[in-house]
C-alpha positions in Angstrom: 60.2 -20.0 -64.6 58.0 -21.9 -66.8 56.3 -24.9 -65.2 54.4 -25.9 -68.0 56.5 -29.1 -69.5 57.1 -30.4 -65.8 53.7 -30.3 -64.0 50.0 -30.9 -64.2 47.6 -29.2 -61.8 45.1 -31.5 -60.3 41.9 -30.0 -58.9 39.7 -32.8 -57.1 36.7 -32.9 -55.4 33.1 -31.5 -55.6 33.3 -28.4 -57.6 33.5 -24.8 -55.5 34.1 -21.5 -56.3 37.5 -21.2 -54.8 39.1 -23.5 -56.8 37.0 -22.3 -59.9 38.2 -18.7 -59.6 41.8 -20.0 -59.7 41.5 -22.0 -62.8 42.8 -19.2 -65.1 45.9 -19.0 -63.0 46.4 -22.5 -62.8 46.5 -22.7 -66.1 49.4 -20.8 -66.5 51.4 -23.4 -64.6 50.7 -26.7 -66.5 47.8 -28.7 -68.1 45.0 -28.2 -65.6 42.7 -31.8 -65.0 39.4 -31.0 -63.0 38.4 -34.4 -61.4 35.0 -34.0 -59.8 31.5 -35.3 -59.0 29.2 -34.6 -62.3 26.3 -33.3 -59.5 26.9 -29.9 -60.4 27.7 -28.3 -63.7 30.8 -26.4 -64.3 29.5 -22.7 -64.8 29.3 -21.5 -68.4 32.2 -19.0 -67.9 34.5 -21.6 -67.1 33.3 -24.3 -69.9 35.6 -24.8 -72.9 39.0 -23.4 -71.4 42.3 -25.0 -71.9 41.7 -27.7 -68.9 40.8 -31.3 -68.9 37.6 -32.3 -67.3 36.8 -35.2 -65.6 33.3 -35.3 -64.3 32.3 -38.7 -63.0 29.3 -40.1 -60.8 29.8 -40.2 -57.0 30.6 -44.0 -56.1 27.9 -45.7 -54.6 29.9 -46.9 -51.3 27.0 -48.8 -50.0 26.3 -50.8 -53.0 30.1 -51.6 -53.4 29.9 -52.4 -49.6 26.5 -54.8 -50.2 28.6 -56.4 -52.9 31.7 -57.3 -51.0 33.8 -55.1 -52.9 34.6 -53.0 -50.0 34.8 -53.2 -46.2 32.2 -52.2 -43.9 34.5 -49.5 -42.6 34.5 -47.3 -45.8 31.0 -46.3 -44.6 30.9 -43.0 -43.0 34.3 -41.7 -44.9 35.0 -39.7 -47.7 38.0 -40.9 -48.1 37.5 -43.6 -51.2 35.4 -40.7 -52.8 38.8 -38.7 -52.5 41.0 -41.4 -53.6 38.4 -42.6 -56.4 38.4 -39.2 -58.1 42.1 -38.8 -57.4 43.0 -41.8 -59.1 40.7 -40.7 -61.9 42.1 -37.3 -62.6 45.5 -39.0 -62.5 44.7 -40.9 -65.8 44.8 -37.6 -67.5 48.2 -36.0 -66.1 50.6 -36.5 -68.7 53.7 -34.8 -66.6 56.4 -36.1 -64.3 54.8 -33.7 -61.5 51.7 -33.1 -60.2 50.2 -30.5 -57.6 47.0 -31.5 -56.2 44.7 -28.9 -54.8 41.1 -29.4 -53.0 38.3 -28.2 -55.1 36.7 -26.1 -52.0 40.2 -24.3 -51.6 42.2 -21.7 -54.3 45.8 -20.4 -54.1 47.1 -17.7 -56.0 51.1 -18.6 -55.8 51.9 -22.3 -56.0 55.6 -21.8 -56.9 56.7 -22.6 -52.9 55.5 -26.0 -53.6 56.6 -26.5 -57.1 60.0 -24.8 -56.7 60.5 -27.3 -53.8 59.4 -30.4 -55.9 62.0 -29.6 -58.6 64.9 -28.8 -56.5 64.0 -32.1 -54.5 62.1 -34.4 -56.5 62.2 -37.6 -54.6 60.3 -35.6 -51.6 56.7 -34.6 -51.2 55.5 -31.1 -50.3 52.4 -30.4 -48.4 50.5 -27.2 -47.5 50.5 -27.0 -43.5 47.3 -27.0 -43.1 46.4 -30.2 -41.1 50.0 -31.2 -41.3 50.3 -32.4 -37.7 54.0 -33.2 -36.2 52.4 -33.7 -33.0 49.7 -36.5 -34.0 50.7 -39.7 -32.0 52.7 -42.0 -34.0 53.4 -39.4 -36.7 52.6 -39.7 -40.2 49.7 -36.8 -40.5 50.2 -35.1 -43.7 48.6 -32.1 -44.8 46.6 -33.9 -48.1 44.4 -30.7 -48.6 47.6 -29.1 -50.8 50.4 -31.1 -51.8 53.0 -31.9 -54.7 54.9 -34.9 -55.5 55.8 -37.3 -58.8 52.7 -38.5 -60.8 53.5 -41.8 -60.8 54.2 -42.0 -57.3 50.5 -40.2 -56.3 49.0 -42.9 -59.2 50.5 -45.8 -57.0 49.8 -44.6 -53.8 46.0 -44.3 -54.5 46.0 -47.4 -55.3 47.5 -48.8 -52.2 45.8 -46.5 -49.9 42.4 -48.0 -51.3 43.8 -51.7 -50.6 45.1 -50.9 -46.7 42.8 -48.2 -45.4 41.4 -49.4 -41.8 40.3 -47.5 -39.2 41.0 -45.6 -36.9 43.9 -44.7 -39.1 42.9 -41.2 -40.2 43.0 -40.8 -44.4 46.1 -38.4 -44.3 48.3 -41.3 -42.2 47.3 -43.6 -44.8 48.1 -41.4 -47.7 51.6 -40.5 -46.1 52.2 -44.2 -45.5 51.4 -45.0 -49.0 53.5 -42.6 -50.6 56.5 -43.7 -48.3 55.9 -47.3 -49.2 55.7 -46.5 -53.1 58.8 -44.5 -52.8 60.6 -47.9 -51.3 61.1 -45.9 -48.0 61.3 -47.5 -44.9 57.5 -46.4 -42.9 59.1 -44.9 -40.3 58.6 -41.4 -38.6 62.3 -40.6 -39.6 61.4 -41.2 -43.3 58.4 -39.3 -42.9 59.7 -36.4 -41.5 62.6 -36.6 -44.0 60.5 -37.2 -47.2 57.3 -35.3 -46.4 58.0 -31.5 -46.0 55.3 -28.9 -45.0 55.2 -25.6 -46.3 53.2 -22.4 -44.7 50.2 -21.8 -47.0 50.9 -18.1 -45.8 53.5 -18.1 -48.4 51.2 -19.1 -51.3 49.6 -15.6 -51.9 46.0 -15.0 -52.0 44.0 -17.9 -50.7 41.1 -19.7 -49.3 41.5 -22.7 -47.3 38.9 -25.0 -45.4 38.3 -26.7 -42.4 34.9 -28.4 -43.0 34.5 -30.3 -39.8 35.1 -27.3 -37.9 33.3 -25.2 -40.1 36.0 -22.7 -40.6 37.1 -21.1 -43.4 40.8 -19.3 -44.0 41.8 -17.0 -46.1 44.3 -14.0 -46.7 41.9 -11.1 -47.6 43.9 -8.1 -46.1 42.0 -6.7 -43.2 39.3 -9.2 -42.7 41.2 -12.3 -43.3 41.0 -15.3 -41.1 44.8 -16.3 -41.6 45.7 -20.1 -41.4 48.0 -20.5 -38.0 49.8 -23.4 -37.2 48.5 -23.6 -33.8 44.9 -24.0 -35.1 46.2 -27.5 -35.4 49.4 -28.6 -33.9 
């Protein structure tokens, strides 16, 4: 299927080899937007390719807190960085749908997400890494890899930046923001109806990260550390 008139691929976060190595594949699916902190240069072999680079300086969280623009609880979380770089990248996404991929991960087959979204365009489809059905209170979507309407994600990023407050995890805030901008009741029932998980083991060769657990999941035949839902359920 030709996805190019329907999708942007948004690669977001600090530059990593796992995503850089998949850029050529991603560019066959749609215009790629690479939104990253410019503390690392894009390797020469990837420069000048058919994707949009949105390098930007990392926001100074401490300065924003001291100036009163952010609350104290933003200190010590990288959620603002993620929302900020997602939102900046989304300004360059010009297609109705977007697949957001973390920059330290890479997947060789995004079609399960994209085909599912085209069939059910009002839903959100995410990879099942960190998608926790058993999380107390629900709403814990997988935010490493997901696909949805571009305009919904733009609005959700802005909303999430205004409504974040600990101890709610970022995944919960993002899920609730997406439900809100879709004019859904923020209930567990609506969450399970609108936000659906897809097994990343269906997405070809992949590298996925559990940074805080110091674990890399991958599908390298024979030596791979395959992701299992039991890792997080």
